[in-house]
Structures are given as C-alpha cells and as structure tokens.
A tleap script that builds the chain and sets N, CA, C and O, in Angstrom:
source leaprc.protein.ff14SB
mol = sequence {
  NMET PRO ILE GLY TYR ALA PRO ASP MET THR
  ASN CYS ASP SER THR GLU ILE LYS TRP GLU
  ASN LEU CYS HIE GLN CYS GLY ARG CYS CYS
  PHE GLU LYS LEU GLU ASN GLU ASP GLY THR
  ILE PHE PHE THR ALA THR PRO CYS ARG TYR
  LEU ASP VAL VAL SER ARG GLN CYS LYS VAL
  TYR GLU ARG ARG PHE GLU ILE ASN PRO ASP
  CYS ILE ALA LEU THR PRO GLU LEU VAL ARG
  SER LEU ASP TRP LEU HIE ASP LYS CYS GLY
  TYR ARG SER HIE PHE GLY LEU LYS ARG ARG
  GLN SER LYS GLN GLY LYS LYS ASN TYR LYS
  GLY MET CGLU
}
set mol.1.N position { -22.292 49.446 -27.662 }
set mol.1.CA position { -23.521 49.866 -28.466 }
set mol.1.C position { -24.909 50.173 -27.862 }
set mol.1.O position { -25.786 49.595 -28.504 }
set mol.2.N position { -25.359 50.860 -26.887 }
set mol.2.CA position { -26.249 51.228 -25.997 }
set mol.2.C position { -27.894 50.157 -26.610 }
set mol.2.O position { -28.353 50.117 -27.751 }
set mol.3.N position { -28.454 49.368 -25.231 }
set mol.3.CA position { -29.773 48.709 -26.149 }
set mol.3.C position { -30.396 49.281 -26.328 }
set mol.3.O position { -30.667 50.133 -25.482 }
set mol.4.N position { -31.004 49.242 -27.412 }
set mol.4.CA position { -31.813 50.235 -28.153 }
set mol.4.C position { -31.677 50.993 -29.391 }
set mol.4.O position { -32.508 51.394 -30.206 }
set mol.5.N position { -30.238 51.094 -29.304 }
set mol.5.CA position { -29.773 52.393 -29.956 }
set mol.5.C position { -29.509 52.146 -30.952 }
set mol.5.O position { -28.895 51.082 -31.036 }
set mol.6.N position { -29.672 52.619 -31.796 }
set mol.6.CA position { -29.320 52.826 -33.660 }
set mol.6.C position { -28.405 53.213 -33.888 }
set mol.6.O position { -28.757 54.266 -34.420 }
set mol.7.N position { -26.544 53.210 -33.943 }
set mol.7.CA position { -25.754 53.983 -34.619 }
set mol.7.C position { -26.238 53.817 -35.730 }
set mol.7.O position { -27.070 52.932 -35.924 }
set mol.8.N position { -25.714 54.833 -36.922 }
set mol.8.CA position { -25.741 54.373 -37.809 }
set mol.8.C position { -24.633 54.222 -38.928 }
set mol.8.O position { -23.910 54.672 -39.818 }
set mol.9.N position { -25.076 53.290 -38.190 }
set mol.9.CA position { -23.913 51.399 -39.413 }
set mol.9.C position { -23.960 52.110 -41.267 }
set mol.9.O position { -23.435 51.140 -41.815 }
set mol.10.N position { -24.205 52.973 -42.269 }
set mol.10.CA position { -24.232 53.070 -43.682 }
set mol.10.C position { -22.619 52.478 -43.450 }
set mol.10.O position { -22.451 51.278 -43.663 }
set mol.11.N position { -22.108 52.837 -43.264 }
set mol.11.CA position { -20.653 53.374 -43.433 }
set mol.11.C position { -19.928 51.535 -43.219 }
set mol.11.O position { -19.033 51.242 -44.012 }
set mol.12.N position { -20.146 50.982 -42.692 }
set mol.12.CA position { -20.133 49.435 -42.154 }
set mol.12.C position { -20.265 48.390 -42.643 }
set mol.12.O position { -21.463 48.438 -42.921 }
set mol.13.N position { -19.986 47.616 -42.911 }
set mol.13.CA position { -19.825 46.020 -43.178 }
set mol.13.C position { -20.778 45.165 -42.688 }
set mol.13.O position { -20.991 45.616 -41.562 }
set mol.14.N position { -21.375 44.352 -42.818 }
set mol.14.CA position { -22.485 43.098 -42.554 }
set mol.14.C position { -21.290 42.494 -40.572 }
set mol.14.O position { -21.586 42.457 -39.378 }
set mol.15.N position { -20.368 42.262 -41.174 }
set mol.15.CA position { -19.335 41.783 -40.360 }
set mol.15.C position { -18.943 43.151 -39.136 }
set mol.15.O position { -18.694 42.925 -37.952 }
set mol.16.N position { -18.961 44.069 -39.553 }
set mol.16.CA position { -18.730 44.622 -37.677 }
set mol.16.C position { -19.861 44.911 -37.131 }
set mol.16.O position { -19.995 45.047 -35.915 }
set mol.17.N position { -21.407 45.117 -38.539 }
set mol.17.CA position { -22.603 45.227 -37.035 }
set mol.17.C position { -22.774 43.726 -36.659 }
set mol.17.O position { -23.530 43.508 -35.712 }
set mol.18.N position { -22.358 42.978 -37.084 }
set mol.18.CA position { -22.392 41.746 -36.473 }
set mol.18.C position { -21.486 41.758 -34.586 }
set mol.18.O position { -21.798 41.431 -33.441 }
set mol.19.N position { -20.516 42.237 -35.166 }
set mol.19.CA position { -19.259 42.066 -33.874 }
set mol.19.C position { -19.844 43.257 -32.879 }
set mol.19.O position { -19.752 43.089 -31.663 }
set mol.20.N position { -20.358 44.286 -33.334 }
set mol.20.CA position { -20.626 45.893 -32.796 }
set mol.20.C position { -22.127 44.681 -31.488 }
set mol.20.O position { -22.389 44.876 -30.301 }
set mol.21.N position { -22.582 43.825 -32.239 }
set mol.21.CA position { -24.439 43.448 -31.490 }
set mol.21.C position { -23.945 42.572 -30.066 }
set mol.21.O position { -24.621 42.411 -29.050 }
set mol.22.N position { -22.260 41.961 -30.391 }
set mol.22.CA position { -22.133 40.532 -29.236 }
set mol.22.C position { -22.198 41.639 -27.735 }
set mol.22.O position { -22.219 41.188 -26.590 }
set mol.23.N position { -22.220 43.049 -28.055 }
set mol.23.CA position { -21.985 43.734 -26.958 }
set mol.23.C position { -22.376 43.187 -25.597 }
set mol.23.O position { -22.099 41.997 -25.752 }
set mol.24.N position { -22.720 43.272 -24.690 }
set mol.24.CA position { -24.486 43.371 -23.634 }
set mol.24.C position { -23.996 45.056 -22.866 }
set mol.24.O position { -23.988 45.529 -21.730 }
set mol.25.N position { -23.739 45.390 -23.852 }
set mol.25.CA position { -23.892 47.198 -23.232 }
set mol.25.C position { -23.506 47.194 -21.466 }
set mol.25.O position { -24.046 48.179 -20.963 }
set mol.26.N position { -22.859 46.502 -20.589 }
set mol.26.CA position { -23.075 46.912 -19.281 }
set mol.26.C position { -22.278 47.698 -19.049 }
set mol.26.O position { -22.034 47.841 -17.851 }
set mol.27.N position { -21.475 48.600 -20.072 }
set mol.27.CA position { -20.738 49.630 -19.006 }
set mol.27.C position { -19.111 49.155 -18.541 }
set mol.27.O position { -18.339 50.091 -18.331 }
set mol.28.N position { -18.689 48.046 -18.411 }
set mol.28.CA position { -17.877 47.782 -17.278 }
set mol.28.C position { -16.739 48.068 -17.890 }
set mol.28.O position { -15.755 48.330 -17.197 }
set mol.29.N position { -16.632 48.075 -19.656 }
set mol.29.CA position { -15.127 48.259 -19.554 }
set mol.29.C position { -14.552 49.728 -20.002 }
set mol.29.O position { -13.450 50.118 -20.389 }
set mol.30.N position { -16.562 50.731 -19.628 }
set mol.30.CA position { -15.604 51.787 -19.225 }
set mol.30.C position { -15.383 52.481 -18.328 }
set mol.30.O position { -15.601 53.691 -18.276 }
set mol.31.N position { -14.770 51.575 -17.235 }
set mol.31.CA position { -14.514 52.362 -16.170 }
set mol.31.C position { -13.225 52.148 -16.126 }
set mol.31.O position { -12.768 51.230 -16.809 }
set mol.32.N position { -12.304 53.002 -15.259 }
set mol.32.CA position { -11.203 52.903 -15.032 }
set mol.32.C position { -9.966 51.377 -14.208 }
set mol.32.O position { -9.793 51.095 -13.022 }
set mol.33.N position { -9.583 50.972 -15.012 }
set mol.33.CA position { -8.769 49.676 -14.207 }
set mol.33.C position { -7.429 50.153 -14.292 }
set mol.33.O position { -6.904 50.707 -15.258 }
set mol.34.N position { -6.799 49.812 -12.900 }
set mol.34.CA position { -5.074 49.588 -12.521 }
set mol.34.C position { -4.587 48.850 -12.622 }
set mol.34.O position { -5.195 47.820 -12.912 }
set mol.35.N position { -3.243 48.809 -12.477 }
set mol.35.CA position { -2.545 47.257 -11.835 }
set mol.35.C position { -1.218 47.266 -11.751 }
set mol.35.O position { -0.201 47.506 -12.402 }
set mol.36.N position { -1.686 46.839 -10.476 }
set mol.36.CA position { 0.375 46.992 -9.640 }
set mol.36.C position { 1.614 46.121 -10.548 }
set mol.36.O position { 1.756 45.569 -11.639 }
set mol.37.N position { 2.144 46.324 -9.677 }
set mol.37.CA position { 3.344 45.406 -10.728 }
set mol.37.C position { 2.912 43.718 -10.149 }
set mol.37.O position { 3.404 42.795 -10.799 }
set mol.38.N position { 2.159 43.424 -9.149 }
set mol.38.CA position { 1.761 41.764 -9.571 }
set mol.38.C position { 0.505 41.510 -9.790 }
set mol.38.O position { -0.436 41.124 -9.096 }
set mol.39.N position { 0.749 41.967 -11.530 }
set mol.39.CA position { -0.360 42.010 -12.441 }
set mol.39.C position { -2.102 41.811 -11.746 }
set mol.39.O position { -3.006 41.402 -12.475 }
set mol.40.N position { -2.314 42.128 -10.447 }
set mol.40.CA position { -3.627 42.254 -10.264 }
set mol.40.C position { -4.018 43.697 -10.954 }
set mol.40.O position { -3.369 44.655 -11.375 }
set mol.41.N position { -5.168 43.420 -10.872 }
set mol.41.CA position { -6.174 44.577 -11.897 }
set mol.41.C position { -7.062 44.869 -11.220 }
set mol.41.O position { -7.950 44.028 -11.081 }
set mol.42.N position { -7.161 45.951 -10.646 }
set mol.42.CA position { -8.228 46.692 -9.963 }
set mol.42.C position { -9.321 47.767 -10.356 }
set mol.42.O position { -9.074 48.936 -10.654 }
set mol.43.N position { -10.484 47.216 -10.308 }
set mol.43.CA position { -11.635 47.808 -11.388 }
set mol.43.C position { -12.121 48.739 -10.395 }
set mol.43.O position { -12.690 48.222 -9.434 }
set mol.44.N position { -11.986 50.496 -10.421 }
set mol.44.CA position { -13.087 51.460 -9.976 }
set mol.44.C position { -13.877 51.558 -10.481 }
set mol.44.O position { -14.331 51.101 -11.530 }
set mol.45.N position { -14.351 52.643 -9.274 }
set mol.45.CA position { -15.463 53.245 -9.139 }
set mol.45.C position { -15.715 54.201 -10.728 }
set mol.45.O position { -16.835 54.398 -11.200 }
set mol.46.N position { -14.550 54.648 -11.297 }
set mol.46.CA position { -14.118 55.321 -12.074 }
set mol.46.C position { -14.641 55.442 -13.764 }
set mol.46.O position { -13.889 54.979 -14.621 }
set mol.47.N position { -15.648 55.933 -14.078 }
set mol.47.CA position { -16.309 55.903 -14.998 }
set mol.47.C position { -15.674 56.960 -16.667 }
set mol.47.O position { -15.411 58.136 -16.414 }
set mol.48.N position { -15.557 56.697 -17.556 }
set mol.48.CA position { -15.250 57.444 -18.334 }
set mol.48.C position { -16.083 58.627 -18.528 }
set mol.48.O position { -17.310 58.541 -18.486 }
set mol.49.N position { -15.375 59.905 -18.774 }
set mol.49.CA position { -16.866 61.213 -18.512 }
set mol.49.C position { -17.859 60.940 -19.450 }
set mol.49.O position { -18.970 61.446 -19.291 }
set mol.50.N position { -17.518 59.853 -20.887 }
set mol.50.CA position { -19.141 60.140 -21.118 }
set mol.50.C position { -19.507 59.299 -21.351 }
set mol.50.O position { -20.171 59.057 -22.359 }
set mol.51.N position { -19.016 58.114 -19.988 }
set mol.51.CA position { -20.709 56.663 -19.856 }
set mol.51.C position { -21.400 57.798 -19.205 }
set mol.51.O position { -21.035 58.583 -18.331 }
set mol.52.N position { -22.480 57.669 -19.861 }
set mol.52.CA position { -24.099 57.190 -19.028 }
set mol.52.C position { -23.899 56.316 -17.525 }
set mol.52.O position { -24.001 55.089 -17.558 }
set mol.53.N position { -23.643 56.944 -16.363 }
set mol.53.CA position { -23.297 55.331 -15.148 }
set mol.53.C position { -25.272 55.454 -15.215 }
set mol.53.O position { -25.107 54.719 -16.189 }
set mol.54.N position { -26.350 55.600 -15.146 }
set mol.54.CA position { -27.461 55.289 -14.934 }
set mol.54.C position { -28.048 54.046 -16.411 }
set mol.54.O position { -28.660 52.977 -16.435 }
set mol.55.N position { -27.555 54.779 -17.244 }
set mol.55.CA position { -27.952 54.070 -18.774 }
set mol.55.C position { -27.404 52.905 -19.549 }
set mol.55.O position { -27.854 52.021 -20.278 }
set mol.56.N position { -25.567 53.504 -18.803 }
set mol.56.CA position { -25.025 52.841 -18.990 }
set mol.56.C position { -24.384 52.213 -20.970 }
set mol.56.O position { -24.001 51.166 -21.491 }
set mol.57.N position { -24.721 54.174 -21.543 }
set mol.57.CA position { -24.974 54.634 -22.881 }
set mol.57.C position { -23.518 55.508 -22.932 }
set mol.57.O position { -23.066 56.067 -21.932 }
set mol.58.N position { -22.843 55.535 -24.294 }
set mol.58.CA position { -22.149 55.990 -24.048 }
set mol.58.C position { -22.116 57.450 -24.963 }
set mol.58.O position { -22.231 57.327 -26.182 }
set mol.59.N position { -22.011 58.374 -24.576 }
set mol.59.CA position { -23.284 59.693 -24.551 }
set mol.59.C position { -22.191 60.367 -26.486 }
set mol.59.O position { -22.776 61.118 -27.267 }
set mol.60.N position { -21.266 60.049 -26.669 }
set mol.60.CA position { -20.134 60.059 -27.808 }
set mol.60.C position { -19.572 58.927 -28.643 }
set mol.60.O position { -18.519 58.965 -29.281 }
set mol.61.N position { -20.503 57.815 -28.542 }
set mol.61.CA position { -20.620 56.289 -29.111 }
set mol.61.C position { -19.678 56.875 -30.281 }
set mol.61.O position { -18.450 56.959 -30.263 }
set mol.62.N position { -21.007 57.448 -31.810 }
set mol.62.CA position { -20.661 57.215 -32.522 }
set mol.62.C position { -19.044 57.877 -33.061 }
set mol.62.O position { -18.589 57.319 -34.060 }
set mol.63.N position { -18.475 58.633 -32.653 }
set mol.63.CA position { -17.318 59.750 -32.172 }
set mol.63.C position { -16.377 59.004 -31.453 }
set mol.63.O position { -15.271 59.230 -31.945 }
set mol.64.N position { -16.290 58.100 -30.373 }
set mol.64.CA position { -15.872 57.317 -29.060 }
set mol.64.C position { -14.559 57.713 -29.323 }
set mol.64.O position { -13.955 58.323 -28.441 }
set mol.65.N position { -13.836 57.389 -30.742 }
set mol.65.CA position { -12.620 57.158 -30.673 }
set mol.65.C position { -11.449 58.234 -30.815 }
set mol.65.O position { -10.309 58.540 -30.468 }
set mol.66.N position { -12.845 58.672 -31.770 }
set mol.66.CA position { -11.757 60.406 -32.167 }
set mol.66.C position { -12.144 61.731 -31.115 }
set mol.66.O position { -11.908 62.891 -31.449 }
set mol.67.N position { -12.816 61.342 -29.709 }
set mol.67.CA position { -13.029 63.229 -29.149 }
set mol.67.C position { -12.435 61.887 -28.071 }
set mol.67.O position { -11.962 62.616 -27.198 }
set mol.68.N position { -12.118 60.284 -27.505 }
set mol.68.CA position { -11.890 59.966 -26.634 }
set mol.68.C position { -10.513 58.887 -26.497 }
set mol.68.O position { -10.625 57.816 -25.900 }
set mol.69.N position { -9.273 59.310 -27.104 }
set mol.69.CA position { -8.007 58.507 -27.300 }
set mol.69.C position { -7.964 57.315 -26.651 }
set mol.69.O position { -7.666 56.231 -27.154 }
set mol.70.N position { -8.368 57.607 -25.140 }
set mol.70.CA position { -7.936 56.262 -24.630 }
set mol.70.C position { -9.262 55.399 -24.498 }
set mol.70.O position { -9.292 54.446 -23.720 }
set mol.71.N position { -10.516 55.802 -25.385 }
set mol.71.CA position { -11.035 54.738 -25.787 }
set mol.71.C position { -10.381 53.519 -25.937 }
set mol.71.O position { -9.170 53.466 -26.152 }
set mol.72.N position { -11.267 52.289 -25.816 }
set mol.72.CA position { -10.477 50.879 -26.764 }
set mol.72.C position { -11.551 49.855 -27.231 }
set mol.72.O position { -12.408 49.103 -26.766 }
set mol.73.N position { -10.880 50.358 -28.718 }
set mol.73.CA position { -12.116 49.736 -30.233 }
set mol.73.C position { -10.663 47.891 -30.020 }
set mol.73.O position { -9.541 47.536 -30.382 }
set mol.74.N position { -11.878 47.383 -29.188 }
set mol.74.CA position { -12.265 45.913 -28.606 }
set mol.74.C position { -12.242 45.021 -30.710 }
set mol.74.O position { -13.142 45.077 -31.548 }
set mol.75.N position { -11.220 44.526 -30.790 }
set mol.75.CA position { -11.498 43.404 -31.670 }
set mol.75.C position { -11.288 42.009 -31.179 }
set mol.75.O position { -10.759 41.721 -30.106 }
set mol.76.N position { -11.583 41.475 -31.744 }
set mol.76.CA position { -11.440 39.920 -31.552 }
set mol.76.C position { -10.538 39.768 -31.242 }
set mol.76.O position { -10.536 39.236 -30.132 }
set mol.77.N position { -9.071 40.054 -31.849 }
set mol.77.CA position { -7.717 40.102 -31.196 }
set mol.77.C position { -7.437 40.530 -30.039 }
set mol.77.O position { -6.806 40.082 -29.082 }
set mol.78.N position { -8.232 41.855 -30.355 }
set mol.78.CA position { -7.577 42.860 -28.555 }
set mol.78.C position { -8.765 41.569 -27.274 }
set mol.78.O position { -8.563 41.196 -26.118 }
set mol.79.N position { -9.713 41.330 -28.087 }
set mol.79.CA position { -10.515 40.858 -27.124 }
set mol.79.C position { -9.760 39.186 -26.503 }
set mol.79.O position { -10.329 38.561 -25.608 }
set mol.80.N position { -9.023 38.898 -26.869 }
set mol.80.CA position { -8.495 37.291 -26.573 }
set mol.80.C position { -7.144 37.307 -26.472 }
set mol.80.O position { -6.528 36.388 -27.013 }
set mol.81.N position { -6.476 38.263 -25.820 }
set mol.81.CA position { -5.356 38.945 -24.991 }
set mol.81.C position { -5.683 40.014 -23.754 }
set mol.81.O position { -4.870 40.167 -22.843 }
set mol.82.N position { -6.939 40.733 -23.804 }
set mol.82.CA position { -7.269 41.220 -22.940 }
set mol.82.C position { -7.668 40.228 -21.672 }
set mol.82.O position { -8.352 39.274 -22.044 }
set mol.83.N position { -7.273 40.266 -19.716 }
set mol.83.CA position { -7.481 39.463 -18.993 }
set mol.83.C position { -8.581 40.452 -18.197 }
set mol.83.O position { -9.388 40.236 -17.292 }
set mol.84.N position { -8.231 41.600 -18.948 }
set mol.84.CA position { -9.181 42.185 -17.758 }
set mol.84.C position { -10.885 42.329 -17.523 }
set mol.84.O position { -11.461 42.597 -16.469 }
set mol.85.N position { -11.611 41.998 -19.163 }
set mol.85.CA position { -12.597 41.491 -19.745 }
set mol.85.C position { -13.384 41.036 -18.688 }
set mol.85.O position { -12.609 40.485 -17.906 }
set mol.86.N position { -14.605 40.977 -18.229 }
set mol.86.CA position { -15.477 39.905 -17.524 }
set mol.86.C position { -15.817 39.172 -18.113 }
set mol.86.O position { -16.036 39.368 -19.308 }
set mol.87.N position { -16.077 37.588 -17.308 }
set mol.87.CA position { -16.263 36.359 -18.429 }
set mol.87.C position { -17.689 36.680 -18.728 }
set mol.87.O position { -17.961 36.354 -19.884 }
set mol.88.N position { -18.376 37.041 -18.287 }
set mol.88.CA position { -19.620 37.357 -19.059 }
set mol.88.C position { -19.869 38.733 -20.644 }
set mol.88.O position { -20.725 38.966 -21.498 }
set mol.89.N position { -18.713 39.201 -20.291 }
set mol.89.CA position { -18.575 39.715 -21.724 }
set mol.89.C position { -19.098 39.469 -22.935 }
set mol.89.O position { -18.495 38.506 -23.408 }
set mol.90.N position { -20.150 39.975 -23.874 }
set mol.90.CA position { -19.981 39.304 -24.913 }
set mol.90.C position { -19.653 39.159 -25.396 }
set mol.90.O position { -20.059 38.065 -25.788 }
set mol.91.N position { -18.411 39.721 -26.361 }
set mol.91.CA position { -17.771 39.694 -26.713 }
set mol.91.C position { -16.453 38.199 -26.640 }
set mol.91.O position { -16.116 37.458 -27.564 }
set mol.92.N position { -15.910 38.204 -24.978 }
set mol.92.CA position { -16.015 36.872 -24.339 }
set mol.92.C position { -16.070 35.433 -24.469 }
set mol.92.O position { -15.451 34.375 -24.578 }
set mol.93.N position { -17.584 36.242 -24.361 }
set mol.93.CA position { -18.983 34.982 -24.455 }
set mol.93.C position { -18.390 34.536 -25.797 }
set mol.93.O position { -17.716 33.506 -25.773 }
set mol.94.N position { -18.489 34.933 -26.522 }
set mol.94.CA position { -18.538 34.895 -27.776 }
set mol.94.C position { -17.540 33.558 -28.369 }
set mol.94.O position { -17.858 32.583 -29.049 }
set mol.95.N position { -16.092 34.016 -27.741 }
set mol.95.CA position { -14.981 33.028 -27.907 }
set mol.95.C position { -14.781 32.112 -27.257 }
set mol.95.O position { -13.769 31.420 -27.363 }
set mol.96.N position { -16.205 31.808 -26.004 }
set mol.96.CA position { -15.040 30.771 -25.018 }
set mol.96.C position { -14.602 31.028 -24.552 }
set mol.96.O position { -13.856 30.277 -23.924 }
set mol.97.N position { -14.610 32.765 -24.318 }
set mol.97.CA position { -12.810 32.668 -23.119 }
set mol.97.C position { -13.139 33.484 -21.494 }
set mol.97.O position { -13.711 34.518 -21.150 }
set mol.98.N position { -12.507 32.492 -20.875 }
set mol.98.CA position { -12.092 32.868 -19.118 }
set mol.98.C position { -11.585 34.098 -18.825 }
set mol.98.O position { -11.182 34.725 -19.805 }
set mol.99.N position { -11.544 34.316 -18.386 }
set mol.99.CA position { -9.805 34.917 -17.757 }
set mol.99.C position { -8.941 33.632 -17.082 }
set mol.99.O position { -9.300 32.474 -16.872 }
set mol.100.N position { -7.734 34.270 -16.845 }
set mol.100.CA position { -6.598 33.384 -16.561 }
set mol.100.C position { -6.464 33.597 -14.592 }
set mol.100.O position { -6.440 34.692 -14.031 }
set mol.101.N position { -6.395 32.228 -13.886 }
set mol.101.CA position { -5.986 31.890 -12.906 }
set mol.101.C position { -4.345 32.283 -12.467 }
set mol.101.O position { -3.378 32.075 -13.200 }
set mol.102.N position { -4.262 33.147 -10.543 }
set mol.102.CA position { -3.443 33.629 -10.729 }
set mol.102.C position { -2.845 32.144 -10.067 }
set mol.102.O position { -3.317 31.022 -9.884 }
set mol.103.N position { -1.917 32.618 -9.893 }
set mol.103.CA position { -0.311 31.636 -9.153 }
set mol.103.C position { -1.116 30.891 -7.709 }
set mol.103.O position { -0.630 29.984 -7.035 }
set mol.104.N position { -2.638 31.653 -7.451 }
set mol.104.CA position { -2.341 31.079 -5.628 }
set mol.104.C position { -4.320 30.225 -6.856 }
set mol.104.O position { -5.171 29.720 -6.124 }
set mol.105.N position { -4.567 30.235 -8.073 }
set mol.105.CA position { -5.113 29.375 -8.284 }
set mol.105.C position { -6.911 30.761 -7.432 }
set mol.105.O position { -7.751 30.151 -6.770 }
set mol.106.N position { -7.055 31.798 -7.558 }
set mol.106.CA position { -7.694 32.592 -7.069 }
set mol.106.C position { -7.559 33.509 -8.114 }
set mol.106.O position { -6.497 34.074 -8.376 }
set mol.107.N position { -8.516 33.657 -8.663 }
set mol.107.CA position { -8.984 35.077 -9.836 }
set mol.107.C position { -8.103 36.478 -9.386 }
set mol.107.O position { -8.045 36.670 -8.172 }
set mol.108.N position { -7.434 37.441 -10.246 }
set mol.108.CA position { -6.059 38.458 -9.773 }
set mol.108.C position { -7.051 39.669 -9.941 }
set mol.108.O position { -6.444 40.739 -9.995 }
set mol.109.N position { -8.540 39.789 -10.048 }
set mol.109.CA position { -9.623 40.535 -10.144 }
set mol.109.C position { -9.923 41.200 -8.584 }
set mol.109.O position { -10.259 40.484 -7.641 }
set mol.110.N position { -9.757 42.592 -8.477 }
set mol.110.CA position { -10.523 43.364 -7.259 }
set mol.110.C position { -11.181 44.423 -7.591 }
set mol.110.O position { -10.927 45.520 -8.089 }
set mol.111.N position { -12.294 43.729 -7.119 }
set mol.111.CA position { -13.753 45.033 -7.448 }
set mol.111.C position { -14.519 44.543 -8.803 }
set mol.111.O position { -15.337 45.409 -9.114 }
set mol.112.N position { -14.524 43.783 -9.432 }
set mol.112.CA position { -15.108 43.522 -10.566 }
set mol.112.C position { -16.695 41.954 -10.172 }
set mol.112.O position { -17.784 41.727 -10.697 }
set mol.113.N position { -15.980 41.360 -9.132 }
set mol.113.CA position { -17.101 40.057 -9.096 }
set mol.113.C position { -18.418 41.131 -8.405 }
set mol.113.O position { -19.531 40.664 -8.163 }
savepdb mol mol.pdb
quit
C-alpha cells in the first residue's frame, strides 16, 4: 500500500489493516526474481507491469490479486518462509527476521544490495 494511499478498507477488519500498514511501500517485492539451480536468487530490474516505478505505488492496488494472478498476498506464514524479502521489509522487520546465509557464509542474493 503506497504511502498516503487510503484504500477502501470498509470490508477489512482491524487485524488486516494493521498488517497492511507494516509495509514500507518500497516496491521491491514487485520486481521479478529468478532462482538458479543452486538456490541463488537474482533480483531483476523488471517490475510488475502495474507498479509505478517512480512512486512505487501499485496502479491496481484494490484489485491486484484479481487482475494479476502472479501478485503474492504476503501473509505472516508466507513472510516467515520467503527468503527473497529484503531484511528491511516491514513485514520481515515485524518478526525480526533476517535472510539466511549461504553455505559459504555469504548472502545468496544478487542485485538486492
């Protein structure tokens, strides 16, 4: 949810609103990611077609899951299991999560630094 954006939350409960407000609206999760056979995740410069790359706002936020089946609804369970969310992600920060280290002791992420 973009900063200053006030979606119609009339059908949402307070728990859902609080969860949505954890997002820092950086838009990083809206860029394509690729994973190779050894598990290295590559962050691309290719955004979702509905992401305004200047404002980092979703152009179809209210209907994003309906319009874009590839859009991922980040739930607490999913946030805990996804390694590609960056460490400063509001959802990850909420749980105190850090990305896992590779076997060599280095983070196994390319293009996110």
